[in-house]
TORPA-4810 file (N, C-alpha, C, O; in nm, 3 decimals):
<nodes>
NODE_1_0.084_-0.119_0.000_0.000_0.000_0.000_0.088_0.125_0.000_0.192_0.129_0.067_M
NODE_2_0.046_0.223_-0.074_0.121_0.346_-0.085_0.094_0.434_0.036_-0.019_0.451_0.080_T
NODE_3_0.201_0.487_0.087_0.189_0.573_0.204_0.144_0.713_0.160_0.176_0.756_0.049_K
NODE_4_0.071_0.783_0.247_0.026_0.919_0.213_0.144_1.013_0.182_0.131_1.101_0.097_P
NODE_5_0.257_0.995_0.250_0.373_1.080_0.224_0.424_1.059_0.082_0.463_1.156_0.016_K
NODE_6_0.424_0.935_0.035_0.468_0.908_-0.102_0.374_0.969_-0.204_0.419_1.019_-0.308_E
NODE_7_0.247_0.967_-0.176_0.147_1.027_-0.266_0.170_1.178_-0.273_0.168_1.237_-0.381_I
NODE_8_0.193_1.238_-0.158_0.216_1.383_-0.154_0.346_1.416_-0.230_0.351_1.515_-0.303_I
NODE_9_0.449_1.334_-0.213_0.575_1.357_-0.285_0.553_1.345_-0.436_0.606_1.426_-0.513_D
NODE_10_0.476_1.246_-0.477_0.447_1.230_-0.620_0.371_1.350_-0.676_0.402_1.399_-0.784_D
NODE_11_0.273_1.396_-0.601_0.195_1.514_-0.644_0.285_1.636_-0.653_0.274_1.715_-0.747_I
NODE_12_0.375_1.652_-0.556_0.467_1.766_-0.556_0.560_1.759_-0.678_0.588_1.861_-0.741_A
NODE_13_0.607_1.640_-0.712_0.693_1.624_-0.829_0.617_1.658_-0.957_0.670_1.725_-1.046_Q
NODE_14_0.494_1.611_-0.966_0.412_1.642_-1.083_0.388_1.793_-1.095_0.398_1.851_-1.203_L
NODE_15_0.357_1.855_-0.982_0.332_1.999_-0.982_0.458_2.074_-1.023_0.452_2.170_-1.101_A
NODE_16_0.573_2.031_-0.971_0.699_2.096_-1.007_0.729_2.080_-1.155_0.773_2.175_-1.221_G
NODE_17_0.707_1.961_-1.208_0.728_1.938_-1.350_0.635_2.021_-1.436_0.675_2.075_-1.539_G
NODE_18_0.509_2.031_-1.393_0.411_2.111_-1.468_0.450_2.258_-1.465_0.438_2.328_-1.566_A
NODE_19_0.496_2.305_-1.350_0.537_2.446_-1.340_0.655_2.473_-1.432_0.659_2.576_-1.498_A
NODE_20_0.751_2.381_-1.437_0.865_2.398_-1.527_0.822_2.398_-1.672_0.871_2.477_-1.752_G
NODE_21_0.729_2.310_-1.706_0.679_2.302_-1.843_0.606_2.430_-1.882_0.623_2.481_-1.992_L
NODE_22_0.526_2.480_-1.791_0.453_2.605_-1.818_0.550_2.721_-1.834_0.533_2.804_-1.922_I
NODE_23_0.652_2.726_-1.748_0.752_2.832_-1.759_0.824_2.827_-1.892_0.846_2.930_-1.955_G
NODE_24_0.861_2.707_-1.936_0.929_2.692_-2.065_0.837_2.733_-2.180_0.879_2.801_-2.273_S
NODE_25_0.712_2.690_-2.172_0.616_2.723_-2.278_0.594_2.874_-2.283_0.586_2.931_-2.392_A
NODE_26_0.584_2.939_-2.168_0.558_3.082_-2.168_0.679_3.157_-2.224_0.663_3.257_-2.294_S
NODE_27_0.800_3.111_-2.195_0.920_3.174_-2.251_0.924_3.155_-2.402_0.960_3.247_-2.475_Q
NODE_28_0.887_3.038_-2.449_0.883_3.011_-2.592_0.782_3.101_-2.662_0.808_3.153_-2.770_Q
NODE_29_0.667_3.120_-2.599_0.564_3.207_-2.656_0.615_3.350_-2.664_0.598_3.417_-2.765_I
NODE_30_0.680_3.399_-2.555_0.736_3.534_-2.557_0.839_3.550_-2.668_0.840_3.651_-2.739_R
NODE_31_0.925_3.451_-2.683_1.027_3.457_-2.788_0.964_3.459_-2.927_1.007_3.534_-3.015_D
NODE_32_0.860_3.376_-2.946_0.791_3.373_-3.076_0.724_3.506_-3.106_0.731_3.555_-3.219_D
NODE_33_0.660_3.565_-3.007_0.593_3.694_-3.027_0.696_3.801_-3.059_0.675_3.882_-3.150_I
NODE_34_0.807_3.802_-2.987_0.912_3.901_-3.014_0.965_3.887_-3.156_0.985_3.987_-3.225_K
NODE_35_0.987_3.765_-3.200_1.036_3.741_-3.336_0.935_3.790_-3.439_0.973_3.854_-3.538_T
NODE_36_0.808_3.762_-3.417_0.705_3.806_-3.512_0.694_3.957_-3.517_0.678_4.015_-3.624_R
NODE_37_0.701_4.022_-3.401_0.694_4.169_-3.398_0.814_4.229_-3.470_0.800_4.325_-3.545_V
NODE_38_0.932_4.172_-3.448_1.051_4.221_-3.519_1.037_4.202_-3.669_1.079_4.288_-3.746_E
NODE_39_0.980_4.089_-3.712_0.959_4.066_-3.855_0.864_4.170_-3.914_0.889_4.224_-4.022_D
NODE_40_0.756_4.199_-3.843_0.659_4.298_-3.891_0.726_4.436_-3.897_0.707_4.509_-3.994_V
NODE_41_0.803_4.470_-3.796_0.872_4.599_-3.794_0.969_4.609_-3.911_0.980_4.715_-3.973_A
NODE_42_1.039_4.501_-3.942_1.132_4.502_-4.056_1.057_4.524_-4.187_1.103_4.599_-4.273_D
NODE_43_0.943_4.458_-4.202_0.864_4.472_-4.325_0.807_4.613_-4.338_0.788_4.663_-4.449_R
NODE_44_0.780_4.678_-4.224_0.724_4.813_-4.227_0.831_4.918_-4.250_0.800_5.037_-4.262_M
NODE_45_0.957_4.877_-4.256_1.068_4.967_-4.280_1.076_5.076_-4.172_1.095_5.193_-4.203_D
NODE_46_1.061_5.035_-4.047_1.069_5.128_-3.935_1.215_5.161_-3.905_1.305_5.082_-3.935_L
NODE_47_1.237_5.276_-3.846_1.371_5.321_-3.811_1.407_5.267_-3.673_1.327_5.275_-3.580_V
NODE_48_1.528_5.211_-3.660_1.570_5.165_-3.527_1.582_5.282_-3.429_1.614_5.394_-3.470_P
NODE_49_1.557_5.258_-3.305_1.559_5.361_-3.201_1.693_5.434_-3.197_1.698_5.556_-3.178_R
NODE_50_1.803_5.360_-3.213_1.935_5.421_-3.206_1.953_5.526_-3.316_2.010_5.632_-3.292_E
NODE_51_1.903_5.496_-3.436_1.912_5.590_-3.547_1.830_5.715_-3.518_1.874_5.827_-3.544_D
NODE_52_1.712_5.696_-3.464_1.625_5.809_-3.430_1.691_5.897_-3.325_1.688_6.019_-3.335_L
NODE_53_1.751_5.836_-3.223_1.819_5.912_-3.118_1.936_5.993_-3.176_1.958_6.108_-3.137_D
NODE_54_2.011_5.932_-3.269_2.124_6.001_-3.332_2.076_6.123_-3.412_2.135_6.230_-3.402_R
NODE_55_1.971_6.106_-3.489_1.918_6.216_-3.570_1.862_6.325_-3.480_1.877_6.444_-3.508_V
NODE_56_1.797_6.285_-3.373_1.742_6.383_-3.278_1.855_6.466_-3.215_1.841_6.587_-3.199_E
NODE_57_1.966_6.401_-3.180_2.081_6.473_-3.123_2.138_6.571_-3.225_2.175_6.684_-3.190_A
NODE_58_2.147_6.529_-3.352_2.196_6.619_-3.458_2.103_6.738_-3.475_2.149_6.851_-3.495_L
NODE_59_1.973_6.714_-3.468_1.875_6.822_-3.481_1.892_6.924_-3.369_1.893_7.045_-3.395_L
NODE_60_1.906_6.877_-3.246_1.923_6.969_-3.133_2.052_7.050_-3.147_2.054_7.170_-3.117_H
NODE_61_2.158_6.987_-3.192_2.284_7.058_-3.213_2.267_7.163_-3.323_2.315_7.276_-3.308_K
NODE_62_2.200_7.128_-3.431_2.179_7.223_-3.541_2.095_7.342_-3.494_2.124_7.456_-3.531_A
NODE_63_1.992_7.315_-3.413_1.909_7.425_-3.362_1.989_7.516_-3.270_1.974_7.638_-3.275_L
NODE_64_2.073_7.457_-3.185_2.158_7.538_-3.097_2.255_7.622_-3.178_2.276_7.740_-3.148_D
NODE_65_2.315_7.562_-3.280_2.408_7.637_-3.368_2.335_7.751_-3.437_2.389_7.861_-3.451_D
NODE_66_2.213_7.725_-3.481_2.135_7.829_-3.548_2.107_7.946_-3.454_2.119_8.062_-3.494_Q
NODE_67_2.071_7.917_-3.330_2.046_8.024_-3.233_2.173_8.106_-3.210_2.167_8.229_-3.202_K
NODE_68_2.286_8.037_-3.198_2.413_8.108_-3.179_2.444_8.198_-3.298_2.486_8.312_-3.281_D
NODE_69_2.424_8.147_-3.419_2.452_8.226_-3.540_2.359_8.347_-3.550_2.402_8.456_-3.588_M
NODE_70_2.232_8.327_-3.517_2.138_8.440_-3.521_2.179_8.547_-3.420_2.170_8.666_-3.449_L
NODE_71_2.223_8.504_-3.303_2.268_8.601_-3.203_2.392_8.675_-3.253_2.403_8.796_-3.233_A
NODE_72_2.483_8.605_-3.317_2.604_8.671_-3.372_2.566_8.769_-3.483_2.621_8.879_-3.490_R
NODE_73_2.473_8.731_-3.568_2.429_8.820_-3.677_2.364_8.946_-3.620_2.391_9.057_-3.666_I
NODE_74_2.281_8.927_-3.519_2.216_9.044_-3.457_2.321_9.135_-3.395_2.308_9.257_-3.404_E
NODE_75_2.422_9.079_-3.333_2.529_9.160_-3.274_2.605_9.236_-3.382_2.632_9.355_-3.366_T
NODE_76_2.638_9.168_-3.491_2.710_9.235_-3.600_2.626_9.344_-3.665_2.678_9.451_-3.699_L
NODE_77_2.497_9.320_-3.683_2.410_9.420_-3.744_2.391_9.541_-3.651_2.374_9.654_-3.697_E
NODE_78_2.394_9.516_-3.522_2.377_9.625_-3.427_2.499_9.718_-3.427_2.487_9.835_-3.393_A
NODE_79_2.615_9.666_-3.465_2.738_9.746_-3.471_2.741_9.838_-3.591_2.820_9.932_-3.593_K
NODE_80_2.660_9.816_-3.691_2.659_9.898_-3.814_2.612_10.036_-3.789_2.605_10.117_-3.881_K
</nodes>
């Protein structure tokens, strides 16, 4: 006859195995979704975030340079 402790141990092992299986399946699903989203983004010809950040930094620098040049022009015109 099976002892109650052995039954509980068996149930615990099954539960642990099921939890591991669910964890693996959920990770696989996340990986699949990420891959599909990246594929869709590639087909849509979206710009990578790093490129956007680089262009944004260039824009801010250009705007700052423009403000400096306008201030210099105003100073030079005021001297006339």
